[in-house]
N, C-alpha and C positions, 0 to 999 in steps of 0.2 A: 544556764542550761539545765542544771540539776533540778532547780526549782520548777522549771517548766515540765520536766519529765515526772517529777513527783506529783505535780498538780494533775497531769494527764492520767497518771496511774490511779490517783484517788478518784477522779471523775469516772474513769472506766470501771473501776471496782464498784463504785456506787451504782452505775447504770446496770451492771451485771447483777448486783444484789437486788435492785428493784425488779429486774426481770424475773428472777427466781421467786421473789416474794409475791409478784403478781400472779404467778402460776399457782403457788401454794395458797395464797390468800388474795383473791381478786379484790381490788379496791372497790368500795361501795360507799354510798352516801350514809352518813351517820344518822340522818333523820328519816329518810324514806326507804333506805336499803337498795336503791337503784345502783346498778353497776356503773363504774366510772372508768373512762378511758385514760384519764390523766391522774396525776398524783394530787388530787384534791380530797377533801374530806366531807364537803357539803356540795351537792349538785347545784347546777345553775338554777334549776327550777325552784328548789327550796330557798336558795339565797334571794331570789327575786320575789318570793312569797312573804318575806319578813314584813312585819308591820312597821313601815317607815314613817317617821314624823314628817308630814308634808304641809299641814295647814298652818294657821296662825299660831304664834308662840310668844311667850314672854320675851321681850327684847333682851333681858338680862340673863335669865337662867335656862331659857329654852323650853319652859313648861308649855304644853299645848293649851291654847286659850280659845275662847269663842270668837273674839274679835281681834283683828290685827292692830298692832300698835300698843305701846305702853308696857307696863310691867305687872307681874302678878302681885298678890297681896303680901307675900313674903319678901319679895325683892323691894317692894315699896317702902319697907322699913329701913332700907339703906344699910343693912348690916352685912351684906355679902362681901367677902374678901376677894373673890375672883372677879375678873373684869367681864368675861362672858362665859357661858357654859352652853354646850349643845350636845344633843344625843342623836344617834342615828335612828333608833326605833323605839317602840314601846315594849316593855317587859310584861306581856300578858301571860299569865300562867296557862300552860298548855299550848302556847303558840310555838312555832318553829324557832323563833329567835330565843325565846325563854328556854326551850329544851336544849338548844345548842350551847347557850351560856351555862346552863346547869351541868351539862356533860363536861364542858371545858373546865369549869371552876370546881365542881364537887366530885366528879366521877373520874378524874385523872386523865381525861381525854385531851392531853396537851396539844396534840396535832391540830385540833379544831381552831386553835388560836391563829394559825396561819391564814385560814379563810376568814375568820371573824375580823381580823385586823384590817382586812381590805375594805370593810364597811366604813371605816373612818374617812375614806376617800370619796364617799358618796353622801348624798343628802345634806342635812343641816351641818354636819361636822366637817364637811370638805373645805369650806371657806376658811376655817380656823388654821388650816395648814399653811395658808399664805401669810398669816399674820405673825408667825413666831420664828425665832431664830434658835431655839433650843427646846428640848423635849425631855420630860421625865414622867414618873409614875407614882401612884400611891403605894407606899411600902406596907409590908405585913410585919407584925411583931415576930420576934425570934421563935416564940412558941408556935404561932400559927404557921410560920414557914416550915418548921420542922415537921409539923403535923401534915401539911398539904404537900410538901416537897417542892413546891414551886409557887411563884407569885404570878397569878394570872394577868395582873396589870402590867407587870414587867415584860412578860412574853408578848403582849399586845404592843407595848411601846417599842420594843426592839424591832418588830416587823414594820411598824409605821415609820420608824426612824430610817430603816434600811430602804424601804420603798420610796420614801419622799426626800431622802437626802438631808434630813434634819438631825443635827447632832444630838445624841442621847447623853444625858448626864445623870449621875446618881448623887444625891445629897440628903434627901429625906430619910429619916429614921423613925420608926415607931418605937418609942421608948418603953411603953408598957402595954401589956395585953388588956384588951377591953372586951366587953360582951359583944357578941355578933350583932351588928346593927339590925339585921333582919328580925331579931327577936324582940326589938324594942319599939315603943310608940314614938311619935315625933318628938315630944318633950324629952324623953329619955335619950334619944339619939343625940340631941344637941349637947347634952351634958356628958354623954359617954366618951366622946373623943376629945373633949376639951383638954388641952395641955398634954396630949399623948404623942405628939410628934415634935421632932427637933431637926436641926440640920447639921451636917458635918463639914461641908466645904462651901465657901461663898459661891453664889450663882453668878456666872460671867455673862449671862444673856439677859437682855432687857425685857424681851417678851417670850414667855415660855408656855408650852402646852403641857398640861397635866392630864395623864391618861388614867382612866379607871374603867371598870366593866359596867356598873349600874349606878345611876343617879337616883336617889330616893328623896331625902330631904335636902341633900347637899351639905350636911354637917361635916362629913369627912373631907370632901374636897375644899370646903371653906377653911377648915383648920389647916389643911396642907397648903392652901394658897397663902394664908397668913404667914406661915413659916417660910415659904419661898420668898415672900416679899421682905421678910426680916433678913433673909440670906442675901438679898441684893436684886431680886427680880423687880422690874417696874410694873409689869402687867402679867397676870396669870390667866390663861384661857384654859377651860376644862372641856375635854371631850370624852364621852362615854358611849359604849355600844348601845345602851338602852336606858330608858327612863321608866321608873316604876309605874304601873297602871293597875287600878285607878290611882292617880297621883294623890298622895296624902298631904302635899304641901300647898 
């Protein structure tokens, strides 16, 4: 009974707090500034305007292709560690999706993650949720986490886990700081993350979903997938909010 009363009190206080904040700071869309009637951070119009991947893709990594069927030149080399990778949309500089990810990742707008995480349940990434029995995320190095104060991939993964009832586990660790992948060319990215991840606890799930924000060359998720398989996972699926555009892979 006490627990029920405490829960009611917390929920009531939260609702009252929201009401006061709504009066002082009316909620509005991060992208277009439009007023919002609910506690969202991106309006429905902006969410539906994102550049979603809908055409033919590489059957392995999800890279947009001209013709349906087959794999891209990189995946044809047979060196991918993940089983399948899919992205919701394209990361086009200046686009709504890119601006939202930038605000979330680099400008400290953590609340955007709640809306962005919902995109994993749409488009090409949605099917992956039915294939897995466990979920995790790409970790940050200790230095990067202290600098940013949060891990954007972890925040996304926690929402996806909660919304879809998929158990979240943590085992990946980034053991050393590396140069930001965005600053490097394709060849440098492949070398940059090699050997920079390890695992702490064995993976108890056979098929796992690895969450990250943006897929560029795939070198980071490849390295993480290799480590997850070393820890016990049989298959690793990768889901990201966006894929770089134009694709350099």
